[in-house]
C-alpha positions as CSV (number, residue, x, y, z in Angstrom):
1,M,-0.1,0.3,0.1
2,K,1.2,3.7,-0.7
3,I,1.6,5.9,2.3
4,L,1.6,9.3,2.4
5,A,3.7,11.3,4.8
6,V,3.0,15.0,6.2
7,D,5.4,16.8,7.7
8,L,3.0,19.7,9.1
9,G,4.7,23.6,9.0
10,M,2.9,26.7,9.6
11,V,4.1,28.1,6.2
12,R,5.8,25.1,4.7
13,T,4.5,21.5,4.6
14,G,6.8,18.6,3.6
15,L,5.6,15.5,2.1
16,A,6.7,11.9,1.2
17,I,5.7,8.7,-0.6
18,S,6.1,5.2,-0.1
19,D,6.2,2.6,-2.5
20,V,3.6,-0.1,-2.4
21,T,6.0,-2.7,-0.6
22,E,6.3,-0.2,2.2
23,F,9.8,-0.6,2.2
24,L,11.3,2.6,0.6
25,A,10.1,6.6,1.7
26,S,10.8,9.0,-0.9
27,P,10.4,12.7,-0.8
28,I,8.2,14.4,-3.1
29,G,8.2,17.7,-2.2
30,T,6.5,20.6,0.1
31,V,3.1,23.3,-0.1
32,T,3.1,26.3,0.8
33,E,0.3,27.1,2.5
34,R,-0.7,29.0,6.0
35,H,-4.4,28.3,5.9
36,L,-5.5,24.8,7.4
37,D,-8.6,24.5,5.2
38,R,-6.7,25.2,2.3
39,L,-3.9,22.8,2.9
40,V,-6.5,20.1,3.7
41,E,-7.6,20.5,0.2
42,R,-4.5,20.4,-1.2
43,V,-2.8,17.2,0.7
44,T,-6.0,15.3,-0.2
45,A,-5.2,16.2,-3.8
46,V,-1.8,15.0,-3.8
47,A,-3.0,11.9,-1.6
48,A,-5.3,11.5,-4.7
49,E,-2.6,12.1,-7.7
50,Q,-0.2,9.6,-5.6
51,H,-2.9,6.9,-5.5
52,A,-2.0,6.8,-1.6
53,E,-4.3,4.5,0.5
54,M,-3.5,5.9,4.2
55,I,-1.9,9.2,5.3
56,V,0.6,9.7,8.2
57,V,1.0,13.0,9.9
58,G,3.6,13.9,11.9
59,H,2.6,14.9,15.7
60,P,4.9,17.1,17.0
61,K,4.6,16.1,20.9
62,N,7.0,17.9,23.5
63,M,10.1,16.2,24.5
64,D,8.6,15.3,27.8
65,G,5.7,13.6,25.6
66,T,3.5,16.4,26.0
67,R,1.3,18.4,23.6
68,G,1.9,21.8,22.7
69,E,0.1,24.0,20.4
70,S,1.6,22.6,17.5
71,A,0.4,18.9,18.5
72,L,-2.7,20.1,18.5
73,R,-2.9,21.8,15.5
74,A,-1.4,18.6,13.7
75,E,-4.3,17.0,15.5
76,D,-6.9,19.3,13.9
77,F,-5.2,18.6,11.1
78,A,-5.2,15.2,10.7
79,E,-9.2,15.4,11.8
80,Q,-10.0,17.7,8.7
81,L,-7.8,15.3,6.4
82,R,-9.2,12.2,7.3
83,A,-12.8,14.0,7.0
84,A,-11.5,15.3,3.4
85,C,-10.0,12.3,2.0
86,H,-11.9,9.3,3.4
87,L,-8.5,7.6,4.2
88,P,-7.2,6.2,7.1
89,V,-5.1,9.2,8.8
90,T,-2.4,8.1,11.8
91,L,-0.8,10.6,13.6
92,W,3.1,9.6,14.5
93,D,5.0,10.8,16.8
94,E,8.2,13.1,15.2
95,R,10.3,14.3,18.1
96,M,13.8,14.4,16.8
97,T,12.9,14.2,13.1
98,T,13.8,17.7,12.0
99,V,17.1,17.4,14.2
100,T,17.5,14.0,12.2
101,A,16.8,16.2,8.8
102,H,19.2,18.4,9.2
103,S,21.8,15.8,10.0
104,Y,21.3,14.3,6.8
105,L,21.4,17.9,5.0
106,N,24.7,18.6,7.1
107,E,26.1,15.2,5.6
108,A,25.1,16.0,2.5
109,D,26.7,19.5,2.5
110,V,23.0,21.0,1.7
111,R,23.3,24.9,3.3
112,G,21.5,28.3,2.6
113,K,18.3,28.3,0.6
114,K,18.6,25.1,-0.5
115,R,18.7,23.6,3.0
116,K,15.5,25.7,3.8
117,A,13.6,24.3,0.5
118,V,14.2,21.1,1.3
119,V,14.1,20.1,5.2
120,D,10.4,19.8,5.0
121,T,10.3,17.7,2.8
122,V,13.1,15.5,4.1
123,A,11.5,15.6,7.6
124,A,8.4,13.9,5.9
125,T,10.8,11.5,4.6
126,V,12.2,10.7,7.7
127,I,8.6,10.3,9.7
128,L,7.5,8.3,6.7
129,Q,10.4,5.8,7.0
130,D,10.2,5.9,10.7
131,Y,6.7,4.7,10.4
132,L,7.6,2.0,7.7
133,E,10.4,0.3,9.9
134,Y,7.8,0.3,13.1
135,R,5.0,-1.5,10.9
136,R,7.7,-3.7,9.4
137,L,8.8,-4.9,12.9
138,H,4.9,-4.8,14.2
139,K,3.3,-6.9,11.5
140,A,0.9,-9.8,13.0
């Protein structure tokens, strides 16, 4: 099954998609949108274009596990997305995802404007790869 991952941002939202075997997560870009309702429409359209059967939304909990403003926004977004696209939508703990994405970009020596343009989609890819690994390890 193809799974779409979303790294929700205030301005830029990163997207990644899995292959049908759920082995590999690949970045597919970012969506620039500040308004949640319009973002829901755009992500729903991408899910349809990509033939996604499930969506994973990064859930940015605080390091102590509590839910702050960003986590509550992700929860609201996930609910709206679920209603709009009629696909299963799962929240996935994304703590340390952006740190990991920056680490990958450091290793690849991506700096400046290039870095800003890709960090969100790299973060979405990290979220999805982590989720795919979880699914592989927890198959019944």
